[in-house]
N, C-alpha and C positions, 0 to 999 in steps of 0.2 A: 501494500499499501505506498503510494507516494504522499508526503510530509504537505497539507495545503495551508493557504491562511485565511483565516475568516475574522469578521466583523461579523459580530452580536452589537444588536440595538436595539437598548429596554431591557432589563433584567428581571423582568418580571418571571413567575412560576418558568412559565416558558421559555424564555429570549436565557434565562439562569442555568435552565437542564440540559437546553442546545448546545452552550457554551463547555457547561463542564461534561458534557461527554465528550466532545468536539477533541476539547484538550486532553480528556483521557485516554483518546484514540492515537494520541499523537503528533493532532494538525497546533499549531498556532493561532491561540485564539487571541484577540481584541476584543475587549467585552467593554462596553461604553451605557451607562443609562446619565441623566441629571441628577439621582436620589442618589448621595454621596453612600447613605446604607446600606442602597442596595450593589453598590460600587465595592463599598468591605467585606460582605456578606461575600463576595462572589473571589474577590483577589486572588487568593492565596490557593483557587482551582483551573486557572488559566494563565495565560502568557502576560497579558499587562491586563488593569483596569482600570478605565478614566473618568472622571465624571466633568459631565460636559454635555451643551444642550446641543444636539444633534441636526436639530434643523436648523442651525444654522451653519451656510454655504462657504462662509469661511472657518469653519470650526472643522469640517470635513476635508476640507483641502490641507489642512496643517494636518492632519492625519493621515494623510493618504491612502484615500481611500482605493481611490483606482488598481494600486497594488496587491488589494487583495483578492483573493480567486473566487471571495460568494460574500456578500453582508447578505444576512438573516435583519428583518427589521419586525424584532418584535412587540412591538407596539399595540396592542389592542384595544383596548377602555379609550383612549385618542384618536380618534376615527381624523382627524385633521391632522394631528401630531406624523401620524402614520403615514398618511398621503405624502404631504411636502417632506417628507423626509427620504419615504419613497424615491420623487420627481429629483430632488438634489442628487442621490447615489447617481441614479441612471445618468442624469447630465454629468457628472464628475466623471462618467464613462465608466463606469463601476462593470462587470460583466456579465454575470447574476446575482442578483436583486429578490431576495424567498421573502416572505412575506405574514405575520400572524392574521386574520381578518376576522370579526365577531361577530360579519351577519354576513348574506348573500349581497346585497348593494355593499358594503364596504369592499366587500369582494370585486367585483364589477368595479369601481372604481380603482382601487391599486388595480388590476388588468388593462384599464382603458392609458395609467400615466407610467406602463413601462413593469410594472414588477416578472420578472418571469415564471415565479411561482407562489404561490396563493394558499393558503392551510388554512385550514381548519381542525387545531389540535386537538381538545375536547372531544370534538363531534367525532373525529377520525380516530380517539381511542375508544370513543366510546363505541361506535360501529365494532370494530376489533374486540373490545368482551366481551360485546352481546352474540356475535358471530360463536365465542368460544365457548357461552355459557346455552346459546341454544342448540346445541349439537353437541352429542358424546361422541361421534363422529370423526365432527372436525377438530383434530390434536393442535394444530396452529394456522394465524392465519398474523399473512403481512398486508398493506395497503399501500396498493401503488398509485392510489388516487381515487376521484370521488367513485367513481363508480367500475375500479377493476382492482384484483387482490389476486395471491399467493394464497394457496390451500394445500394443507396435507390432509386423505377424507381418505376412510378405510372405502377397501375397493367393494364396489358394489357386491350382492353377491352373484345377479346376473350376468356380471361381463367375468367372474372367476371358470376360468380352465380357456377365454378367448382370445384371439387377438385383438392390441389396437387396433390395426387393420382393419380386423372383420368387425368390429361394432364401432368405427366413423365415428369416432367421437369429436373430431374438431365437427365435420362435417351435421353430425345431430346434435350433438349437446353446445358447442360453441365455445369448446373448454381447449385446453392444450394441456399435454399430460408431458410435462418437463422432468419428470423423475422418477422412479421410482424404489419405493426402498423395503426390503422385506430384513429384518433383522440389522443387522450390522452393516451389510450391503445398501450399496445405494446406486443406481444404475441411473446415469445420468443421458439424458434424450432417447430413450428405448425406442429403436424401432416399430418400424407396423406388424415385424410377425413375436412382436413381446407376446409370450402369453404370461397371462395376471393370471396370479394366484393368492391360495386363502388370506396369507400372511399379507398380501402386498399393500403397503399404504402409498397410495396417489400426492404425487403434489401438479396441484395444480391451475394454470395463471385462466383469466379470464372476469366478464365480465360474475358481479357481486350475486345477482339472480340465477348465471349459469351454475355458477359452482351452487347454489342453495340445490336447485334444480336435482345436479348428479349426487347429491347428497344423502336425497332421500327416496332417490331410487329404490 
């Protein structure tokens, strides 16, 4: 994994969690907030932490924001500050800006002003939790976007003993099998002739609705 540099603006629960996790993964992280207490709280768990107003263009310029691989705007409650910061970051040449939104309207505005990706952390975590709780057959779930994800599920009984090709999974069910787990063995990108067994755990990628439909077979 190559080391990257991240700028995290807004050190609420979301921003703090992202900044500390990126630092744990070995990346360079500059954490910024206008609240000194928030900055002090995260200071020992990131590369650098600074108290300043990220809405100010001169301040962001002085931080050398265009040199960062990615900027994460974690300002959720103050929509105006979130949008203003995002606009300034893009104008200063930050290649990738990821923003937290607290509503669909907030998301739409952020996308209009140039945000490369907008996330709803609480909604995404709630969806992942619900997926895990609602079915005993879903072992793990990873959010890819608002509509797509990756899930591990038990092979449906009706698929056992059949090849992936004969089931015609992609055409009939709209999902792709990207791996099959059997005990400690993992077969990545299994071919059409792969025969599914009783203990097969399928790693599927697709729309949530399609994954749920397969899980109910």
